[in-house]
N, C-alpha and C positions, 0 to 999 in steps of 0.2 A: 308439620305441614305435609300432607300427602302429595307426592309428586306424580303427575299424570302425563301419560303419553296419549295424544289424541290421534285417532286413526280415522281418516275420512274428513276432508275439508270441503263439504258441501253445505247445504242449507242447515241441517241439524248440527254438523260440526261447528258452523259459525255461531249458532245459538248457544251451544255448549261452551264455546270459547268465551262468549260474552258473559255467561253465567259464572265461569271460573274467575273472571276479572273482579267479581263481587264477593267471591268466597273467602272466608276466613280460615278454612281448613284444608283447601286443596288448590294447587296451581298447576297450570300446563307448563311443563318443563321441556316437552318434546312433541313433535308431530311428524306424521309421515304423509307424503303426497307424491304421486308420480307426475304431477303437473309442475313444471319448472317455475311458472309464474307464481303459483301458490307457495312454493318453497321459498320464493323471494319476498313473500308477504303481500302479493297482490291478490286480495280476496274480493275485489270489487265486482266480479261477475256473479256473486252468489245472491240469490233471492228466493223467497218462498211466499207462503200465504199469511205470515204475520212477522212482526219484528222488523228491525231496520235492515236495509241491504248491506252486503259485505263492504268492507273498507280496506284500505292499505294499512297493514299492521307492521309493527316492529318485531322482527324475528331474531334480533340480535342476542337476546338472552336465552333463546331456546335451542335445543339440539334439533336439527332438521334432517329428515331422512327421506330417501327416495323409495326405499323398499321396507316392507313390513318386518322382515327378518332382522334388519338393522335396529329397528326400534325395540323389538322383543329381546334383543341381546343387550340392551342398555341396562346395566345394573342399577342405575339411579332412578329407574321408573318403578313406582309401587303399584300403580293402577293403570290399566289400559282402558280407554274410553272409546268404544266402537260406534262410529257414526257413519258407517258405509251403507250403500244400498242394501235392502233387506236380504237379497239372495246370497250376499257375502257374509252375513252375520255369523252363521253357524261355524263355518270353516275358520274364520279369524278368531272367534271366541275359543275354539278348540286349540288353536295354535298358541294363543296367549296363555291359556291355562297350562298347557304343556311346558311353556317357558317359565312357569312359576309366578305368573302375574295374577293379581286380582283383576276382575273385569267388571266394568259397567257397560252394558250393551243397550243401545237405543232399541225401542220396540220396533218390530217384533223380535224376540230372541231367535226365532227360526221361522220358517214358513209353514211348519206343521208341528203339532203338539209332541209327536214322538221324538223328533229331532231336538226339540226344546228340552224334553225330559232327559234325553241322553246327555245333553250339555250340563244339566244340573247334576247328574250322576258323576260326570267327569270332574266337575268342580269339587264335589265331595271327596272323590278319590285323591285329588291333588291338594286337598286341604286349603283351597283358595275360595275367596268370596266371588260368587257370580251374582250380579245384580242387574235388574232390567229397568231401564228408564222409561216407565209408562207415563210419568209426569203428572197425570190428571190428579192423583191423590194429594199432590203438593200444591195445586192451585187453591187459592184461599177459600173459594166458595165450596169446593169439593172437600177440602180438608176440614172445613167447619162441619159439614154433614158427617164425615167419618168420626170426628171427635165427639159429636153429639150421640152417635150410635154407640160408640165404645163406652161412653159414660152413662148411657141410657138417660140422658138429660131430659128427654121428652118421651120416655118409655121406649118400647120396642119399635124398630122400623118395620113398617107393614107393606108399603108400596113405593116403587120408584119408577118414574118415567124419564127417559133420557133421549136427547136429540143431538145429532152430530152430522152436519152437512157441509160439503165444500163445493166450490165452483170447479170448473175444469182444471185438473192438476197438471197443467202444461209443463211444470218444472220437474215432473217425475216421469222419466222414460219407461215404457212398458208397464204402465200402471195396472192394467188388467191381466198381466201375465202371471199365472199362479206360481211359476217357477222363478220369478224375479221380484215381484212386489206383492201380488195377491189381491189387488182391487180394494174397493171400499171396506170389505169385511176385515181383512188382515192389516190394511194400512191405516184405516180410519176408525171403524167401529170397535176394533180391538181395545181401544181406550175404555169405552163404556162396558164392554164385556168384562174387562179386568176390574173396573170399579164395582160392577154388580157382584162379581165374585168376592171382592174384598168386603163389600157392605153387607151382603146377605148370606154368604157361603155359596157352595156349589149348587146350582139348580139341578133338579131331577129330570125335567123335561123342557124342551124348547119347541115352539111352533113359530115358523117364519113364513112370510109370503112376500113376493117381490118379483122383479124383472131381472132378466139376464142380459148381459152385454159381453160378447165374445165368451159366452158360457160361464161368466162370473157374475155374481149378484151385483146389480148396479144401484137399485134402491130397494129397500126392504123394511118391513115392520116385523118385530119379534116379540113374543111373550115368553117369559121364563117362569116356570113353576117350581116350587120348593116343597120340601117335606111338610113344612107348616102350611096348611091350606089358607091361612090368613095372609101369607106373604105372596107378593107378586111383583114382578118387574117387567117393564116394557121398554123397547128401544126402537128408534127409527134412525136410519142413516141413508145418505144417498149423495150422488154427484149431480148437481144441477147443470143445466145447459148454459146458463148465463155466467160470465166471469164477473158480473157486477157485484156479487156477494161472495167473496172468496171463502168465507168461513163463518159458521155459526154453531153454537152449542148451548145446551141448557139442561135443566132438570126440574122436576117437581117430586119431592120425596115426602111421603106421609109417615109420621110417627103416631104413636097412640095419642099423644097430647099436643101435637103441632104439625104444621105443614111447612116445608121450606121450598122456595121457588127462586130460580135464577135463570136469566137468558142473556146471551151476548152475541153480537154479530159484527163482523167487519164488512164494510162496503168500500167500493173503490173511491168514494168521496168522503170516507170517514167511518166511525164506529157508532154503534148504538147498543145500549145496555139497559136491562132491567136488573138493578142490583139485588143481591141476595136479601130476601125478606123471610121472616119467621112469622107464621100465622098461628098463634096459640088457639087451642080449642075454646078457651074462655073468651076469645075475642081480642080485637086490637091487632096492631101491626108492629112488629119489632124489626129494626134495621141494624143488624150487627155491624160493628166497626171492624173492618178487616182490611188487610193490604190487598189491593187489587188494581187492575189497570195495566200493569207492566208484566207481560207474559214471561220475561226473562227471570223475574223474581222467583217463579215456581221452579224453574230449572236450577237456580242457585240453591233453593231449599233441598231439592232432590240430590244435588251434588254434595251438599253438606251432610246429608244422611248417609250417602255412600262413603264419604271420607270417614265418618264416625265408625261405620262398620269395619272398614279397613284398619282403623286404629284399635279395634278390639271391642267396641261397644256393641250392644245388641242390634241385630238387623231389623230395620223398619220393615214390617210386613209388606208395605207397598213396593219394596224392591225385590221381594222374594221370587226367585226363578220358577218355583213350582206354581205360584199363582199366575205367572205369565204364561206357563204351559197350559194351565187350566183355561185361561182366556182364549188360547188358540183352539183348545178342544171345543169351547162354546162356539167359536166362529165356524169350525168345521161342521158342527151339528146344525147350525143355522143354514149353511150352504146346502147340506143334505136335505133339510126340511123344505127349502125353497125349490130345489130340483125335483124332489119326490112328492111335493105337496102333502107332507105328512108331519105328524108330531114325532120328534126324535127323543128317545129316552137315553139319558146319560149314565 
């Protein structure tokens, strides 16, 4: 069993904690928080745009620390799971690697690609695993698409359209500050940028158009071009003015022999879903049986993959820090394209 020190008891820290409760390969044995109430187990003030609200938890079996240095000095911890606000990721990851710990870091790994690549290099020098929790490839519908592409079950993948939209992110302070969060590109769309990179490879050009809020892209449409002229990806992302629909995402992916389609949205009065369907070129509709509906399940799958890598098994490409850095490169190119109203070559 991989022993985990959890750093950051906010929304994502709470979701990760729930995922560890279901894991067969990793367990939270320690956590750090400067909040005395959270150190005592009162996590009831935590909330986000999916999943259950925080609860009172039993901390009796865990080592509880007020300072990061205390946790990093704990010899019983194999893996440090970083769930802090984005602007703190790079410095904490660097410290954890220097302390000889393997690291799983919530997305984004850093706020720009150069810092992210430097962290990957630091992990290589320290001979430690550095993994990035982008989660999307572990969600059942997206995992199904990736598996089909890797197996060429329906021939080559040709086209992908992706959509990711949230309501006002009131639970995230400084959401549009590029030095702290990064706005919809780095905090939201980076999921789809990473998935596009994983599914198609690195694009050669990107063209984006959209609007700016506090000089950061607020809503935008992007087209990604690849070396193969038959391949194309498109993505849309934005923050809507209404809190009535906190979150929605979906995709349509075209293979040579089939199309896959999926949509899901949460509303303040419940959820709505268009479950994954496969539309073969020969006709008809296939409805794959997959595990879905509980978002924590994907985080558990992600944690299991990270624990396997710490145990010496091959690294799942979805956790690779270099691909996470590439996703940040794509986001930066999109921002440049929006501001300059131009096509950016990568």
